[in-house]
Biopython code that builds the backbone (N, CA, C, O; Angstrom):
import numpy as np
from Bio.PDB.StructureBuilder import StructureBuilder

atoms = [
    (1, "UNK", "N", (111.841, -124.801, -87.045)),
    (1, "UNK", "CA", (111.602, -123.426, -87.437)),
    (1, "UNK", "C", (110.876, -122.716, -86.300)),
    (1, "UNK", "O", (109.919, -123.265, -85.753)),
    (2, "UNK", "N", (111.306, -121.501, -85.926)),
    (2, "UNK", "CA", (110.673, -120.781, -84.827)),
    (2, "UNK", "C", (109.197, -120.487, -85.105)),
    (2, "UNK", "O", (108.779, -120.374, -86.258)),
    (3, "UNK", "N", (108.420, -120.365, -84.029)),
    (3, "UNK", "CA", (107.003, -120.064, -84.177)),
    (3, "UNK", "C", (106.708, -118.587, -83.992)),
    (3, "UNK", "O", (105.576, -118.164, -84.225)),
    (4, "UNK", "N", (107.673, -117.798, -83.587)),
    (4, "UNK", "CA", (107.478, -116.361, -83.408)),
    (4, "UNK", "C", (107.193, -115.720, -84.766)),
    (4, "UNK", "O", (108.026, -115.814, -85.667)),
    (5, "UNK", "N", (106.014, -115.057, -84.940)),
    (5, "UNK", "CA", (105.674, -114.491, -86.244)),
    (5, "UNK", "C", (106.651, -113.430, -86.720)),
    (5, "UNK", "O", (106.817, -113.258, -87.927)),
    (6, "UNK", "N", (107.316, -112.697, -85.792)),
    (6, "UNK", "CA", (108.247, -111.659, -86.231)),
    (6, "UNK", "C", (109.449, -112.253, -86.955)),
    (6, "UNK", "O", (110.130, -111.558, -87.709)),
    (7, "UNK", "N", (109.713, -113.547, -86.722)),
    (7, "UNK", "CA", (110.813, -114.222, -87.401)),
    (7, "UNK", "C", (110.582, -114.231, -88.911)),
    (7, "UNK", "O", (111.537, -114.235, -89.688)),
    (8, "UNK", "N", (109.323, -114.233, -89.321)),
    (8, "UNK", "CA", (108.990, -114.349, -90.731)),
    (8, "UNK", "C", (108.714, -113.012, -91.393)),
    (8, "UNK", "O", (108.453, -112.975, -92.595)),
    (9, "UNK", "N", (108.763, -111.919, -90.657)),
    (9, "UNK", "CA", (108.389, -110.625, -91.220)),
    (9, "UNK", "C", (109.547, -109.645, -91.104)),
    (9, "UNK", "O", (109.818, -109.119, -90.025)),
    (10, "UNK", "N", (110.212, -109.407, -92.193)),
    (10, "UNK", "CA", (111.287, -108.441, -92.188)),
    (10, "UNK", "C", (112.491, -108.905, -91.392)),
    (10, "UNK", "O", (112.596, -110.074, -91.018)),
    (11, "UNK", "N", (113.393, -107.980, -91.141)),
    (11, "UNK", "CA", (114.648, -108.282, -90.465)),
    (11, "UNK", "C", (114.946, -107.174, -89.474)),
    (11, "UNK", "O", (114.949, -106.000, -89.845)),
    (12, "UNK", "N", (115.200, -107.526, -88.211)),
    (12, "UNK", "CA", (115.597, -106.551, -87.206)),
    (12, "UNK", "C", (116.879, -107.027, -86.551)),
    (12, "UNK", "O", (116.974, -108.165, -86.092)),
    (13, "UNK", "N", (117.854, -106.152, -86.513)),
    (13, "UNK", "CA", (119.111, -106.395, -85.812)),
    (13, "UNK", "C", (119.249, -105.281, -84.784)),
    (13, "UNK", "O", (119.113, -104.104, -85.117)),
    (14, "UNK", "N", (119.518, -105.652, -83.533)),
    (14, "UNK", "CA", (119.621, -104.656, -82.459)),
    (14, "UNK", "C", (121.059, -104.584, -81.950)),
    (14, "UNK", "O", (121.728, -105.602, -81.775)),
    (15, "UNK", "N", (121.508, -103.368, -81.719)),
    (15, "UNK", "CA", (122.833, -103.114, -81.164)),
    (15, "UNK", "C", (122.632, -102.387, -79.842)),
    (15, "UNK", "O", (122.056, -101.299, -79.819)),
    (16, "UNK", "N", (123.099, -102.973, -78.735)),
    (16, "UNK", "CA", (122.959, -102.364, -77.427)),
    (16, "UNK", "C", (124.294, -101.755, -77.032)),
    (16, "UNK", "O", (125.274, -102.470, -76.824)),
    (17, "UNK", "N", (124.328, -100.426, -76.929)),
    (17, "UNK", "CA", (125.576, -99.734, -76.624)),
    (17, "UNK", "C", (126.052, -99.981, -75.201)),
    (17, "UNK", "O", (127.257, -100.026, -74.950)),
    (18, "UNK", "N", (125.131, -100.141, -74.277)),
    (18, "UNK", "CA", (125.501, -100.323, -72.875)),
    (18, "UNK", "C", (126.146, -101.690, -72.665)),
    (18, "UNK", "O", (127.223, -101.793, -72.078)),
    (19, "UNK", "N", (125.476, -102.746, -73.153)),
    (19, "UNK", "CA", (125.984, -104.108, -72.950)),
    (19, "UNK", "C", (126.957, -104.540, -74.041)),
    (19, "UNK", "O", (127.609, -105.576, -73.913)),
    (20, "UNK", "N", (127.061, -103.755, -75.112)),
    (20, "UNK", "CA", (127.919, -104.050, -76.263)),
    (20, "UNK", "C", (127.561, -105.403, -76.876)),
    (20, "UNK", "O", (128.426, -106.233, -77.156)),
    (21, "UNK", "N", (126.231, -105.598, -77.077)),
    (21, "UNK", "CA", (125.724, -106.837, -77.650)),
    (21, "UNK", "C", (124.975, -106.566, -78.948)),
    (21, "UNK", "O", (124.309, -105.541, -79.094)),
    (22, "UNK", "N", (125.091, -107.491, -79.879)),
    (22, "UNK", "CA", (124.322, -107.495, -81.115)),
    (22, "UNK", "C", (123.319, -108.637, -80.987)),
    (22, "UNK", "O", (123.688, -109.744, -80.596)),
    (23, "UNK", "N", (122.050, -108.375, -81.317)),
    (23, "UNK", "CA", (121.065, -109.447, -81.206)),
    (23, "UNK", "C", (120.146, -109.478, -82.414)),
    (23, "UNK", "O", (119.871, -108.460, -83.049)),
    (24, "UNK", "N", (119.686, -110.679, -82.702)),
    (24, "UNK", "CA", (118.744, -110.927, -83.790)),
    (24, "UNK", "C", (117.889, -112.113, -83.374)),
    (24, "UNK", "O", (118.395, -113.218, -83.182)),
    (25, "UNK", "N", (116.595, -111.878, -83.237)),
    (25, "UNK", "CA", (115.637, -112.941, -82.977)),
    (25, "UNK", "C", (116.023, -113.822, -81.779)),
    (25, "UNK", "O", (115.947, -115.048, -81.850)),
    (26, "UNK", "N", (116.437, -113.176, -80.678)),
    (26, "UNK", "CA", (116.759, -113.912, -79.464)),
    (26, "UNK", "C", (118.171, -114.450, -79.388)),
    (26, "UNK", "O", (118.560, -114.993, -78.354)),
    (27, "UNK", "N", (118.946, -114.321, -80.440)),
    (27, "UNK", "CA", (120.347, -114.754, -80.436)),
    (27, "UNK", "C", (121.210, -113.515, -80.214)),
    (27, "UNK", "O", (121.080, -112.521, -80.929)),
    (28, "UNK", "N", (122.091, -113.585, -79.217)),
    (28, "UNK", "CA", (122.876, -112.416, -78.829)),
    (28, "UNK", "C", (124.350, -112.776, -78.760)),
    (28, "UNK", "O", (124.718, -113.850, -78.286)),
    (29, "UNK", "N", (125.194, -111.862, -79.241)),
    (29, "UNK", "CA", (126.641, -112.037, -79.186)),
    (29, "UNK", "C", (127.305, -110.712, -78.858)),
    (29, "UNK", "O", (126.791, -109.654, -79.222)),
    (30, "UNK", "N", (128.450, -110.757, -78.171)),
    (30, "UNK", "CA", (129.161, -109.517, -77.847)),
    (30, "UNK", "C", (129.838, -108.929, -79.084)),
    (30, "UNK", "O", (130.361, -109.650, -79.933)),
    (31, "UNK", "N", (129.810, -107.598, -79.159)),
    (31, "UNK", "CA", (130.540, -106.889, -80.209)),
    (31, "UNK", "C", (130.922, -105.507, -79.682)),
    (31, "UNK", "O", (130.192, -104.537, -79.889)),
    (32, "UNK", "N", (132.068, -105.416, -79.000)),
    (32, "UNK", "CA", (132.494, -104.113, -78.487)),
    (32, "UNK", "C", (132.951, -103.210, -79.630)),
    (32, "UNK", "O", (133.466, -103.692, -80.639)),
    (33, "UNK", "N", (132.762, -101.904, -79.473)),
    (33, "UNK", "CA", (133.209, -100.971, -80.510)),
    (33, "UNK", "C", (134.725, -100.979, -80.653)),
    (33, "UNK", "O", (135.451, -101.272, -79.703)),
    (34, "UNK", "N", (135.181, -100.660, -81.830)),
    (34, "UNK", "CA", (136.608, -100.465, -82.102)),
    (34, "UNK", "C", (136.784, -98.982, -82.393)),
    (34, "UNK", "O", (136.232, -98.469, -83.366)),
    (35, "UNK", "N", (137.548, -98.291, -81.558)),
    (35, "UNK", "CA", (137.712, -96.838, -81.666)),
    (35, "UNK", "C", (136.358, -96.133, -81.694)),
    (35, "UNK", "O", (136.171, -95.170, -82.438)),
    (36, "UNK", "N", (135.405, -96.620, -80.872)),
    (36, "UNK", "CA", (134.094, -95.998, -80.762)),
    (36, "UNK", "C", (133.120, -96.322, -81.889)),
    (36, "UNK", "O", (132.043, -95.730, -81.965)),
    (37, "UNK", "N", (133.489, -97.261, -82.769)),
    (37, "UNK", "CA", (132.654, -97.565, -83.939)),
    (37, "UNK", "C", (132.337, -99.052, -83.979)),
    (37, "UNK", "O", (133.207, -99.892, -83.749)),
    (38, "UNK", "N", (131.070, -99.369, -84.276)),
    (38, "UNK", "CA", (130.653, -100.742, -84.539)),
    (38, "UNK", "C", (130.344, -100.827, -86.028)),
    (38, "UNK", "O", (129.488, -100.101, -86.533)),
    (39, "UNK", "N", (131.036, -101.707, -86.720)),
    (39, "UNK", "CA", (130.839, -101.882, -88.160)),
    (39, "UNK", "C", (130.073, -103.172, -88.377)),
    (39, "UNK", "O", (130.481, -104.225, -87.888)),
    (40, "UNK", "N", (128.948, -103.102, -89.118)),
    (40, "UNK", "CA", (128.139, -104.276, -89.416)),
    (40, "UNK", "C", (127.994, -104.469, -90.914)),
    (40, "UNK", "O", (127.858, -103.508, -91.671)),
    (41, "UNK", "N", (128.024, -105.713, -91.322)),
    (41, "UNK", "CA", (127.671, -106.094, -92.682)),
    (41, "UNK", "C", (126.674, -107.235, -92.535)),
    (41, "UNK", "O", (126.966, -108.240, -91.887)),
    (42, "UNK", "N", (125.500, -107.079, -93.135)),
    (42, "UNK", "CA", (124.429, -108.057, -92.986)),
    (42, "UNK", "C", (124.045, -108.578, -94.359)),
    (42, "UNK", "O", (123.672, -107.806, -95.243)),
    (43, "UNK", "N", (124.136, -109.883, -94.536)),
    (43, "UNK", "CA", (123.755, -110.523, -95.790)),
    (43, "UNK", "C", (122.476, -111.315, -95.556)),
    (43, "UNK", "O", (122.417, -112.149, -94.653)),
    (44, "UNK", "N", (121.455, -111.059, -96.362)),
    (44, "UNK", "CA", (120.154, -111.697, -96.191)),
    (44, "UNK", "C", (119.841, -112.505, -97.445)),
    (44, "UNK", "O", (119.940, -112.007, -98.566)),
    (45, "UNK", "N", (119.466, -113.748, -97.232)),
    (45, "UNK", "CA", (119.051, -114.644, -98.302)),
    (45, "UNK", "C", (117.667, -115.159, -97.934)),
    (45, "UNK", "O", (117.164, -114.858, -96.852)),
    (46, "UNK", "N", (117.056, -115.920, -98.808)),
    (46, "UNK", "CA", (115.730, -116.463, -98.505)),
    (46, "UNK", "C", (115.745, -117.401, -97.309)),
    (46, "UNK", "O", (114.745, -117.501, -96.598)),
    (47, "UNK", "N", (116.844, -118.082, -97.073)),
    (47, "UNK", "CA", (116.882, -119.084, -96.015)),
    (47, "UNK", "C", (117.883, -118.790, -94.908)),
    (47, "UNK", "O", (117.956, -119.546, -93.939)),
    (48, "UNK", "N", (118.649, -117.725, -95.020)),
    (48, "UNK", "CA", (119.645, -117.461, -93.992)),
    (48, "UNK", "C", (119.954, -115.975, -93.863)),
    (48, "UNK", "O", (119.697, -115.180, -94.767)),
    (49, "UNK", "N", (120.513, -115.632, -92.711)),
    (49, "UNK", "CA", (121.013, -114.292, -92.434)),
    (49, "UNK", "C", (122.421, -114.469, -91.880)),
    (49, "UNK", "O", (122.653, -115.320, -91.022)),
    (50, "UNK", "N", (123.354, -113.670, -92.370)),
    (50, "UNK", "CA", (124.716, -113.688, -91.847)),
    (50, "UNK", "C", (125.063, -112.274, -91.415)),
    (50, "UNK", "O", (124.961, -111.332, -92.200)),
    (51, "UNK", "N", (125.471, -112.132, -90.169)),
    (51, "UNK", "CA", (125.860, -110.831, -89.639)),
    (51, "UNK", "C", (127.359, -110.868, -89.361)),
    (51, "UNK", "O", (127.839, -111.715, -88.608)),
    (52, "UNK", "N", (128.084, -109.953, -89.968)),
    (52, "UNK", "CA", (129.520, -109.806, -89.757)),
    (52, "UNK", "C", (129.727, -108.495, -89.010)),
    (52, "UNK", "O", (129.128, -107.481, -89.367)),
    (53, "UNK", "N", (130.567, -108.503, -87.980)),
    (53, "UNK", "CA", (130.827, -107.295, -87.214)),
    (53, "UNK", "C", (132.300, -106.997, -87.103)),
    (53, "UNK", "O", (133.126, -107.892, -86.925)),
    (54, "UNK", "N", (132.616, -105.715, -87.212)),
    (54, "UNK", "CA", (133.989, -105.229, -87.054)),
    (54, "UNK", "C", (134.994, -106.036, -87.864)),
    (54, "UNK", "O", (136.004, -106.511, -87.346)),
    (55, "UNK", "N", (134.690, -106.173, -89.130)),
    (55, "UNK", "CA", (135.608, -106.799, -90.097)),
    (55, "UNK", "C", (136.039, -108.209, -89.680)),
    (55, "UNK", "O", (137.211, -108.567, -89.800)),
    (56, "UNK", "N", (135.084, -109.003, -89.191)),
    (56, "UNK", "CA", (135.361, -110.400, -88.868)),
    (56, "UNK", "C", (135.456, -110.719, -87.385)),
    (56, "UNK", "O", (135.582, -111.886, -87.015)),
    (57, "UNK", "N", (135.398, -109.707, -86.531)),
    (57, "UNK", "CA", (135.433, -109.963, -85.089)),
    (57, "UNK", "C", (134.188, -110.748, -84.660)),
    (57, "UNK", "O", (134.241, -111.522, -83.705)),
    (58, "UNK", "N", (133.074, -110.549, -85.364)),
    (58, "UNK", "CA", (131.831, -111.253, -85.070)),
    (58, "UNK", "C", (131.306, -111.902, -86.345)),
    (58, "UNK", "O", (131.314, -111.292, -87.414)),
    (59, "UNK", "N", (130.853, -113.138, -86.221)),
    (59, "UNK", "CA", (130.166, -113.827, -87.319)),
    (59, "UNK", "C", (128.958, -114.528, -86.729)),
    (59, "UNK", "O", (129.106, -115.418, -85.891)),
    (60, "UNK", "N", (127.768, -114.139, -87.155)),
    (60, "UNK", "CA", (126.518, -114.713, -86.654)),
    (60, "UNK", "C", (125.715, -115.268, -87.827)),
    (60, "UNK", "O", (124.917, -114.536, -88.413)),
    (61, "UNK", "N", (125.896, -116.522, -88.183)),
    (61, "UNK", "CA", (125.034, -117.119, -89.207)),
    (61, "UNK", "C", (123.795, -117.706, -88.544)),
    (61, "UNK", "O", (123.879, -118.263, -87.450)),
    (62, "UNK", "N", (122.652, -117.583, -89.200)),
    (62, "UNK", "CA", (121.437, -118.164, -88.635)),
    (62, "UNK", "C", (120.407, -118.406, -89.723)),
    (62, "UNK", "O", (120.366, -117.688, -90.722)),
    (63, "UNK", "N", (119.574, -119.420, -89.527)),
    (63, "UNK", "CA", (118.509, -119.668, -90.488)),
    (63, "UNK", "C", (117.465, -118.568, -90.385)),
    (63, "UNK", "O", (117.350, -117.905, -89.354)),
    (64, "UNK", "N", (116.713, -118.378, -91.447)),
    (64, "UNK", "CA", (115.693, -117.353, -91.441)),
    (64, "UNK", "C", (114.508, -117.781, -92.272)),
    (64, "UNK", "O", (114.647, -118.513, -93.252)),
    (65, "UNK", "N", (113.351, -117.323, -91.874)),
    (65, "UNK", "CA", (112.151, -117.492, -92.669)),
    (65, "UNK", "C", (111.793, -116.175, -93.311)),
    (65, "UNK", "O", (110.611, -115.867, -93.469)),
    (66, "UNK", "N", (112.785, -115.390, -93.684)),
    (66, "UNK", "CA", (112.604, -114.059, -94.256)),
    (66, "UNK", "C", (111.559, -114.090, -95.359)),
    (66, "UNK", "O", (111.706, -114.813, -96.344)),
    (67, "UNK", "N", (110.511, -113.310, -95.191)),
    (67, "UNK", "CA", (109.414, -113.291, -96.170)),
    (67, "UNK", "C", (109.747, -112.342, -97.300)),
    (67, "UNK", "O", (110.021, -111.164, -97.069)),
    (68, "UNK", "N", (109.726, -112.849, -98.520)),
    (68, "UNK", "CA", (110.033, -111.993, -99.668)),
    (68, "UNK", "C", (108.970, -110.925, -99.868)),
    (68, "UNK", "O", (109.220, -109.938, -100.560)),
    (69, "UNK", "N", (107.788, -111.096, -99.279)),
    (69, "UNK", "CA", (106.734, -110.095, -99.399)),
    (69, "UNK", "C", (106.965, -108.923, -98.448)),
    (69, "UNK", "O", (106.308, -107.891, -98.586)),
    (70, "UNK", "N", (107.871, -109.053, -97.495)),
    (70, "UNK", "CA", (108.156, -107.994, -96.530)),
    (70, "UNK", "C", (109.620, -107.608, -96.665)),
    (70, "UNK", "O", (110.503, -108.346, -96.227)),
    (71, "UNK", "N", (109.878, -106.468, -97.262)),
    (71, "UNK", "CA", (111.250, -106.025, -97.507)),
    (71, "UNK", "C", (111.775, -105.092, -96.425)),
    (71, "UNK", "O", (112.791, -104.425, -96.619)),
    (72, "UNK", "N", (111.083, -105.042, -95.277)),
    (72, "UNK", "CA", (111.482, -104.159, -94.199)),
    (72, "UNK", "C", (112.773, -104.649, -93.559)),
    (72, "UNK", "O", (112.891, -105.817, -93.187)),
    (73, "UNK", "N", (113.732, -103.752, -93.438)),
    (73, "UNK", "CA", (114.972, -104.018, -92.723)),
    (73, "UNK", "C", (115.140, -102.892, -91.720)),
    (73, "UNK", "O", (115.078, -101.719, -92.090)),
    (74, "UNK", "N", (115.354, -103.233, -90.444)),
    (74, "UNK", "CA", (115.559, -102.191, -89.450)),
    (74, "UNK", "C", (116.765, -102.526, -88.592)),
    (74, "UNK", "O", (117.041, -103.689, -88.298)),
    (75, "UNK", "N", (117.470, -101.489, -88.204)),
    (75, "UNK", "CA", (118.588, -101.624, -87.280)),
    (75, "UNK", "C", (118.266, -100.693, -86.118)),
    (75, "UNK", "O", (118.026, -99.502, -86.322)),
    (76, "UNK", "N", (118.259, -101.228, -84.908)),
    (76, "UNK", "CA", (117.927, -100.413, -83.750)),
    (76, "UNK", "C", (119.136, -100.280, -82.835)),
    (76, "UNK", "O", (120.012, -101.145, -82.800)),
    (77, "UNK", "N", (119.162, -99.196, -82.108)),
    (77, "UNK", "CA", (120.218, -98.957, -81.127)),
    (77, "UNK", "C", (119.548, -98.814, -79.775)),
    (77, "UNK", "O", (118.627, -98.012, -79.621)),
    (78, "UNK", "N", (119.998, -99.579, -78.798)),
    (78, "UNK", "CA", (119.421, -99.545, -77.460)),
    (78, "UNK", "C", (120.457, -99.033, -76.477)),
    (78, "UNK", "O", (121.637, -99.362, -76.593)),
    (79, "UNK", "N", (120.036, -98.238, -75.519)),
    (79, "UNK", "CA", (120.928, -97.766, -74.473)),
    (79, "UNK", "C", (121.740, -96.555, -74.867)),
    (79, "UNK", "O", (122.728, -96.238, -74.204)),
    (80, "UNK", "N", (121.358, -95.875, -75.917)),
    (80, "UNK", "CA", (122.094, -94.689, -76.350)),
    (80, "UNK", "C", (121.643, -94.259, -77.723)),
    (80, "UNK", "O", (120.549, -94.606, -78.166)),
    (81, "UNK", "N", (122.485, -93.506, -78.393)),
    (81, "UNK", "CA", (122.168, -93.046, -79.743)),
    (81, "UNK", "C", (123.207, -93.598, -80.706)),
    (81, "UNK", "O", (124.298, -94.005, -80.307)),
    (82, "UNK", "N", (122.849, -93.604, -81.967)),
    (82, "UNK", "CA", (123.767, -94.091, -82.994)),
    (82, "UNK", "C", (123.795, -93.099, -84.148)),
    (82, "UNK", "O", (122.801, -92.437, -84.447)),
    (83, "UNK", "N", (124.936, -93.014, -84.777)),
    (83, "UNK", "CA", (125.090, -92.223, -85.987)),
    (83, "UNK", "C", (125.572, -93.153, -87.082)),
    (83, "UNK", "O", (126.561, -93.866, -86.912)),
    (84, "UNK", "N", (124.872, -93.143, -88.207)),
    (84, "UNK", "CA", (125.308, -93.953, -89.329)),
    (84, "UNK", "C", (126.333, -93.163, -90.130)),
    (84, "UNK", "O", (126.041, -92.077, -90.630)),
    (85, "UNK", "N", (127.533, -93.715, -90.246)),
    (85, "UNK", "CA", (128.534, -93.094, -91.105)),
    (85, "UNK", "C", (128.236, -93.398, -92.558)),
    (85, "UNK", "O", (128.499, -92.582, -93.441)),
    (86, "UNK", "N", (127.678, -94.592, -92.803)),
    (86, "UNK", "CA", (127.236, -94.946, -94.152)),
    (86, "UNK", "C", (126.267, -96.110, -94.037)),
    (86, "UNK", "O", (126.329, -96.898, -93.093)),
    (87, "UNK", "N", (125.381, -96.206, -95.002)),
    (87, "UNK", "CA", (124.424, -97.294, -95.080)),
    (87, "UNK", "C", (124.213, -97.597, -96.553)),
    (87, "UNK", "O", (123.802, -96.727, -97.321)),
    (88, "UNK", "N", (124.493, -98.819, -96.939)),
    (88, "UNK", "CA", (124.325, -99.236, -98.326)),
    (88, "UNK", "C", (123.465, -100.482, -98.359)),
    (88, "UNK", "O", (123.732, -101.446, -97.641)),
    (89, "UNK", "N", (122.443, -100.468, -99.182)),
    (89, "UNK", "CA", (121.591, -101.632, -99.363)),
    (89, "UNK", "C", (121.597, -101.973, -100.842)),
    (89, "UNK", "O", (121.241, -101.147, -101.683)),
    (90, "UNK", "N", (121.999, -103.184, -101.149)),
    (90, "UNK", "CA", (122.035, -103.646, -102.532)),
    (90, "UNK", "C", (121.143, -104.858, -102.674)),
    (90, "UNK", "O", (121.175, -105.761, -101.838)),
    (91, "UNK", "N", (120.347, -104.883, -103.727)),
    (91, "UNK", "CA", (119.544, -106.064, -104.019)),
    (91, "UNK", "C", (120.280, -106.850, -105.102)),
    (91, "UNK", "O", (120.593, -106.329, -106.173)),
    (92, "UNK", "N", (120.543, -108.108, -104.793)),
    (92, "UNK", "CA", (121.251, -108.956, -105.729)),
    (92, "UNK", "C", (120.253, -109.758, -106.563)),
    (92, "UNK", "O", (119.173, -110.103, -106.084)),
    (93, "UNK", "N", (120.609, -110.046, -107.778)),
    (93, "UNK", "CA", (119.788, -110.926, -108.607)),
    (93, "UNK", "C", (120.069, -112.376, -108.243)),
    (93, "UNK", "O", (121.082, -112.696, -107.621)),
    (94, "UNK", "N", (119.169, -113.224, -108.637)),
    (94, "UNK", "CA", (119.326, -114.655, -108.380)),
    (94, "UNK", "C", (120.509, -115.203, -109.156)),
    (94, "UNK", "O", (120.797, -114.767, -110.271)),
    (95, "UNK", "N", (121.191, -116.167, -108.548)),
    (95, "UNK", "CA", (122.287, -116.852, -109.232)),
    (95, "UNK", "C", (121.752, -117.944, -110.140)),
    (95, "UNK", "O", (122.486, -118.483, -110.969)),
    (96, "UNK", "N", (120.461, -118.277, -109.986)),
    (96, "UNK", "CA", (119.862, -119.364, -110.736)),
    (96, "UNK", "C", (119.176, -118.819, -111.986)),
    (96, "UNK", "O", (118.416, -117.855, -111.904)),
    (97, "UNK", "N", (119.437, -119.426, -113.138)),
    (97, "UNK", "CA", (118.777, -118.966, -114.365)),
    (97, "UNK", "C", (117.280, -119.255, -114.304)),
    (97, "UNK", "O", (116.845, -120.260, -113.741)),
    (98, "UNK", "N", (116.493, -118.336, -114.907)),
    (98, "UNK", "CA", (115.055, -118.554, -114.952)),
    (98, "UNK", "C", (114.735, -119.627, -115.991)),
    (98, "UNK", "O", (115.349, -119.673, -117.056)),
    (99, "UNK", "N", (113.767, -120.490, -115.672)),
    (99, "UNK", "CA", (113.417, -121.561, -116.619)),
    (99, "UNK", "C", (112.807, -121.032, -117.903)),
    (99, "UNK", "O", (112.464, -121.812, -118.791)),
]
sb = StructureBuilder()
sb.init_structure("model")
sb.init_model(0)
sb.init_chain("A")
sb.init_seg("    ")
for serial, (resi, resn, name, xyz) in enumerate(atoms, 1):
    if name == "N":
        sb.init_residue(resn, " ", resi, " ")
    sb.init_atom(name, np.array(xyz, "f"), 0.0, 1.0, " ", f" {name:<3s}", serial, name[0])
structure = sb.get_structure()
């Protein structure tokens, strides 16, 4: 498990327009725009984060120490500006029945 404290506090995903890279906690992968648009879908669980880009062109699964006490989610754009065409955040209930 990483020792970087930011790993345990919230979630940050960075999109760099110049290098066309998506990064999360030091892990970086290329994701060039399609018709000038980068599409992201991010699924967050207690133990993992999955980032999907451009309808399957990118898949970044990674473990996470996501703290349930910190619900902060941020998406940053580096090397330019970004316009959100849409942003949807849904909180899912547990699949496990309560005792």
